[in-house]
C-alpha positions, -999 to +999 in steps of 0.1 A: +609-009-035+603-023+000+632-019+025+636-057+028+642-061-009+667-032-010+685-048+020+685-082+004+699-068-029+726-049-010+736-079+011+736-103-019+762-083-038+796-100-033+819-078-011+791-053-002+786-065+034+815-051+054+799-056+089+808-084+112+837-109+110+854-125+081+840-158+067+873-175+074+873-165+111+837-176+114+844-209+098+874-215+120+852-209+151+826-233+138+852-260+131+867-254+166+833-258+182+826-290+163+860-304+172+853-297+208+820-316+205+798-286+211+761-290+200+755-253+201+781-230+185+778-193+192+800-162+187+798-127+200+763-114+206+747-148+201+769-162+229+755-134+252+719-141+243+724-179+244+737-178+280+712-151+292+685-160+317+649-149+311+653-115+328+685-108+309+668-117+276+640-093+283+665-066+290+683-073+258+650-073+239+640-040+254+674-024+245+671-036+209+637-021+206+645+013+221+646+042+198 
């Protein structure tokens, strides 16, 4: 079975994804952003990449592809 399908099956099992933040916390941050009138709502790593300039994005890309 391809890795992608195994990952999808694992991630689709309720309660099996323990990485990241809780759905309630995420939803609260989204509502907070909408209330503040933001058009782009980011959190954590996505905030870092959203605010990065081109040079910083290339550095992030290279770091993610090391290994």
